[in-house]
C-alpha positions in Angstrom: 149.1 42.3 -6.6 145.6 43.6 -4.8 145.0 47.2 -4.1 144.2 47.5 -0.4 141.4 50.4 -0.4 140.7 50.3 3.4 142.1 53.3 5.1 144.8 52.5 7.5 144.5 52.4 11.1 146.2 55.8 11.8 143.7 57.7 9.7 140.6 55.8 10.1 137.5 57.7 11.5 139.3 60.8 11.0 138.2 63.8 8.4 140.7 65.2 5.9 142.7 67.8 7.7 141.5 70.5 5.5 137.8 70.0 6.2 138.6 69.2 10.0 140.2 72.8 10.3 137.0 74.4 8.5 135.0 72.8 10.9 136.7 73.9 13.9 136.8 77.4 12.7 133.0 77.4 12.4 132.5 76.0 16.2 134.6 78.9 17.1 132.8 81.4 15.1 129.7 80.0 16.6 130.5 80.1 20.2 131.7 83.8 19.6 128.2 84.9 18.5 126.6 83.1 21.8 129.1 85.0 24.5 130.1 88.2 23.0 128.2 91.2 23.4 128.9 94.2 21.4 129.5 97.6 23.5 126.4 99.2 22.1 124.3 96.2 23.3 126.3 96.3 26.7 125.4 100.0 27.3 121.8 99.5 26.4 121.4 96.6 29.0 123.0 98.8 31.6 120.7 101.6 30.7 118.0 99.4 31.4 119.0 99.2 35.1 119.0 102.9 35.8 115.2 103.1 36.4 115.6 100.2 38.8 118.8 101.7 40.7 116.7 105.2 41.0 113.6 103.5 42.2 115.4 101.6 44.9 117.3 104.8 45.9 113.8 106.6 46.2 112.6 104.0 48.1 115.7 103.8 50.3 115.7 107.4 51.0 111.8 107.1 52.0 112.7 104.0 54.2 115.8 105.8 55.9 113.4 108.9 56.7 110.6 106.6 57.8 112.8 104.7 60.1 114.1 108.1 61.5 110.9 109.1 62.4 109.8 106.0 63.7 112.7 105.9 66.0 112.1 109.3 67.1 108.3 108.3 67.8 109.3 105.1 69.9 111.4 107.0 71.9 108.8 109.7 72.4 106.3 106.9 73.1 108.7 105.3 75.6 108.7 108.6 77.5 105.2 109.1 77.5 104.7 105.6 78.5 107.1 105.7 81.6 105.1 109.3 82.4 101.8 107.4 82.0 102.7 104.4 84.1 104.2 106.5 86.9 100.8 108.5 86.9 98.4 105.5 87.0 100.8 103.9 89.5 100.3 106.9 91.8 96.6 106.9 91.4 96.4 103.1 91.9 98.6 103.3 95.1 96.4 105.8 96.4 93.4 103.5 95.7 95.0 100.8 97.6 96.2 103.1 100.3 92.1 104.1 100.8 91.4 100.4 101.0 94.0 99.5 103.7 93.4 102.8 105.5 89.5 101.6 105.2 90.2 98.2 106.3 92.4 99.0 109.2 90.1 101.8 110.6 87.1 99.4 110.1 88.7 96.6 111.9 89.7 99.0 114.7 86.2 100.4 115.0 84.7 96.9 115.1 87.2 95.5 117.8 86.7 98.7 119.7 82.8 98.1 119.6 83.3 94.5 120.3 85.6 94.9 123.2 83.1 97.5 124.8 80.6 95.1 124.6 82.8 92.3 126.2 83.8 94.5 128.8 80.4 95.6 129.7 79.2 92.1 129.8 82.3 91.1 132.1 81.3 93.9 134.2 77.6 92.8 134.4 79.3 89.3 135.2 81.2 90.7 138.0 78.6 92.6 139.6 76.3 89.8 139.4 79.1 87.8 141.3 79.7 90.4 144.0 76.1 90.2 144.5 76.0 86.6 144.8 78.7 86.8 147.3 76.9 89.2 149.4 73.8 87.0 149.1 75.6 84.1 150.5 77.0 86.1 153.3 73.4 87.2 154.2 72.4 83.8 153.9 75.2 82.8 156.3 74.1 85.5 158.5 70.5 84.6 158.6 71.3 80.6 159.3 73.5 82.2 162.2 71.0 83.9 163.9 68.5 80.9 163.3 70.8 78.7 165.1 71.1 81.3 168.0 69.6 79.9 171.3 69.5 83.3 173.3 66.5 85.0 172.4 67.8 88.3 173.4 70.6 88.0 170.7 68.2 86.8 168.1 66.0 89.8 168.5 69.0 92.2 168.5 70.3 90.5 165.4 67.0 90.4 163.4 67.1 94.2 162.4 70.6 94.0 161.0 69.7 90.8 158.8 66.6 92.6 157.6 68.4 95.7 156.5 71.3 93.9 155.0 68.6 91.4 153.1 66.7 94.9 151.9 70.0 96.4 150.5 70.6 93.6 148.5 68.4 94.3 145.3 68.2 92.0 142.2 66.9 93.6 139.1 66.8 90.6 136.4 64.8 93.3 133.7 67.9 95.7 133.9 70.6 93.0 133.5 68.6 91.4 130.7 68.2 94.8 128.7 71.8 95.7 129.2 72.8 92.3 127.7 70.4 92.7 124.8 71.4 96.2 124.1 75.1 95.4 124.2 74.2 92.4 121.2 72.3 94.9 119.1 74.5 95.6 116.0 72.3 98.2 114.2 74.5 101.1 115.4 77.4 99.2 113.8 75.8 98.8 110.6 75.0 102.2 110.4 78.6 103.3 110.9 79.9 101.0 108.7 77.6 101.9 106.0 78.7 105.8 106.8 82.2 104.8 106.2 81.1 102.8 103.0 79.8 105.9 101.7 82.9 107.8 102.5 85.0 105.2 100.5 82.9 105.1 97.4 83.4 108.8 97.3 87.0 108.7 97.6 87.3 105.6 95.2 85.4 107.6 92.7 87.3 110.6 92.7 90.3 108.3 92.2 88.6 106.5 89.3 88.0 109.7 87.7 91.5 110.9 88.1 92.6 107.5 86.4 90.2 108.1 83.5 91.4 111.4 83.0 95.1 110.3 82.9 94.2 107.5 80.2 91.7 109.7 78.5 92.7 113.2 78.5 89.5 114.3 77.0 87.5 112.4 79.7 85.1 115.0 81.3 82.3 114.8 83.8 80.1 117.7 85.2 81.2 119.1 88.6 78.7 118.8 91.6 79.8 121.6 93.4 78.6 124.1 90.4 75.3 122.3 90.1 72.4 124.5 90.2 69.8 123.3 92.9 67.2 122.4 90.2 69.6 120.1 88.3 70.4 116.6 89.4 73.7 114.7 88.6 73.9 111.1 87.6 76.0 108.6 89.0 78.5 108.9 86.6 78.4 112.6 86.7 77.7 112.6 82.9 74.0 113.5 82.8 72.5 116.4 84.4 68.6 116.3 84.7 66.1 118.6 85.6 64.5 118.5 88.9 61.0 119.9 89.6 61.8 119.7 93.3 64.7 122.3 94.4 67.7 119.9 95.7 69.1 120.9 99.2 72.7 121.1 97.8 74.9 122.8 100.5 75.9 126.5 99.6 79.1 126.9 98.1 81.2 129.5 96.3 81.3 127.4 93.0 77.7 126.7 92.6 75.4 128.4 90.3 72.2 130.0 91.8 70.6 131.9 89.1 70.6 129.7 86.2 70.4 126.1 85.2 73.9 125.6 84.8 77.0 123.4 85.4 80.5 123.2 84.4 83.0 120.3 84.1 85.3 119.2 86.8 88.3 118.9 84.4 89.8 121.7 82.9 91.8 122.0 79.5 94.7 124.0 78.7 96.7 121.9 76.0 96.1 119.2 73.5 93.1 118.5 71.0 89.9 117.3 72.9 86.5 116.4 71.3 83.1 115.9 73.2 79.6 115.1 72.1 76.4 116.2 74.1 73.1 115.2 73.7 70.1 117.4 75.0 66.4 116.1 75.3 63.3 118.1 76.0 65.0 121.5 76.5 66.4 124.4 75.0 70.1 124.9 75.8 73.4 126.6 75.7 76.5 124.5 75.4 80.3 125.4 74.9 83.3 126.2 76.8 84.1 129.0 79.3 87.2 130.1 81.6 86.6 129.1 85.2 86.2 132.8 86.5 82.7 132.9 85.5 80.3 134.4 88.3 78.3 132.2 90.0 75.2 134.6 90.6 73.5 137.4 89.2 72.6 138.5 85.5 76.5 138.1 84.5 76.6 134.4 85.3 74.7 133.2 82.2 77.5 131.5 80.1 76.4 133.3 76.8 77.0 136.8 78.5 80.6 136.6 79.2 83.7 137.6 77.1 85.6 134.7 78.4 83.1 132.1 76.9 82.2 130.6 73.7 79.1 128.9 72.8 75.9 128.1 71.0 72.3 128.7 71.9 69.3 126.7 70.4 66.1 128.4 71.7 62.8 128.8 70.0 64.0 127.0 66.8 66.9 129.4 66.1 70.5 128.8 66.6 72.8 131.3 67.9 76.5 131.8 68.3 78.1 133.6 71.3 81.8 134.4 71.5 83.5 137.0 73.7 79.7 138.2 75.0 78.8 138.9 71.2 75.7 137.1 69.4 75.8 135.9 65.8 72.4 134.5 64.4 73.3 131.3 62.6 70.0 129.4 61.3 66.9 128.2 62.1 66.4 124.6 63.0 63.3 122.9 64.5 65.4 120.2 65.7 68.9 119.9 67.2 69.7 117.4 69.9 73.4 116.1 69.4 76.4 118.5 69.2 79.8 118.0 68.9 82.3 120.4 70.5 86.0 120.2 69.2 89.0 122.1 71.1 92.0 122.6 69.8 94.7 124.5 71.3 97.1 123.8 68.6 94.7 125.6 65.9 93.5 128.1 68.6 89.9 127.3 67.7 86.7 125.9 69.1 84.4 124.2 66.3 80.8 123.1 66.7 79.0 120.3 64.6 75.8 119.0 64.7 75.4 115.1 64.4 72.2 113.4 62.8 70.7 110.9 65.1 69.4 109.0 62.0 72.9 108.7 60.0 75.4 110.0 62.4 76.7 112.6 59.9 78.4 115.7 61.1 77.3 119.2 59.7 79.8 122.3 60.5 77.8 125.0 62.7 80.4 127.7 63.6 84.1 127.9 64.4 85.6 130.4 67.1 89.0 131.3 66.4 90.5 131.7 69.9 94.0 132.6 71.5 93.1 131.0 75.1 95.0 132.6 77.9 94.0 130.4 80.7 92.1 126.9 81.3 88.9 126.4 79.9 85.9 124.2 81.2 83.2 122.7 79.6 79.8 124.3 80.1 76.2 123.3 79.9 73.1 125.4 80.5 69.5 124.2 80.3 67.4 127.6 79.4 64.2 126.2 80.7 63.4 122.7 82.1 60.7 120.0 82.5 60.2 116.5 84.2 62.3 114.5 81.3 64.9 117.4 80.5 68.6 116.5 80.3 71.9 117.1 78.9 74.3 114.0 78.6 77.8 113.9 78.0 78.0 111.0 75.3 80.8 108.3 75.6 
């Protein structure tokens, strides 16, 4: 009887039970090694996240603070913008009203002049028509006399006819001269140019107010304060020395003893910075209260207690504050000066600016508790044909 060494179908392809169990235990053990983290290892992993969490929290706190400040600033900007738009709108509406009034008044003036011309010509036409009618009547009268057969009647009528004819005077030169004069537009051009000048002055004033609104540090020189030996540029930013005394109208604001001028604008709050450039002249530049006298020895800027300025004269730089002099340094050349006015810091700071490099050098600072609005002030100590002081843009 042969032995059948082949495994039965029920056991074919299976491992022995003991060996299979062993393999299973090994698989479970291997899987446990991959997924199970010991408590110490888990704590270490969690500790690694602590710096990240602290960093996130610090950044979150910073963002929250920035967000709050930005929202506050956004609200402040909205409020400021609303005020700015209202102020700009007021000035623009004023400029629009100036143009509207100019247009209406200009057209009314033109129409009145044209109507007058038409009425005068119509009057001339009527006068000539009446004269023609009278001449026709006289002609008819003469023809009637000519047809008269009675000699006595003709002789009686002749003096009357001659008298009527003599009274009917025709002066062509007078009529033509009146007509030509009526068509002369020269006086209209002169009047419109006068109105144009007034409009330019009014629009210019409105434009300066608009610039002041958009740029609170905007500054121009005030014509009413100008010494007669100074000439103001069209943009009101340059003072030039005039060899010929100008026929400016006298006024309570005009300086009469010194070559000085003040700004049109006054300043009572905020932070402001201006650059002035002087050429071919010694100078005094600074700020002062508006009550500075306009004549006499006390009207010079540096002599007043309500003025803070620098003087450059004879190559020596001096500071004047409250009427007191402080010598600073000798310098043979100083053209460009920056003036910084700070109401938050209660000070006025002066710095020189190099024309070559633009570098700033601090010169002097006045610590001042301002009690009233201040004006920018400029003075030429002496002048010549090319002397000028300019407010730089």
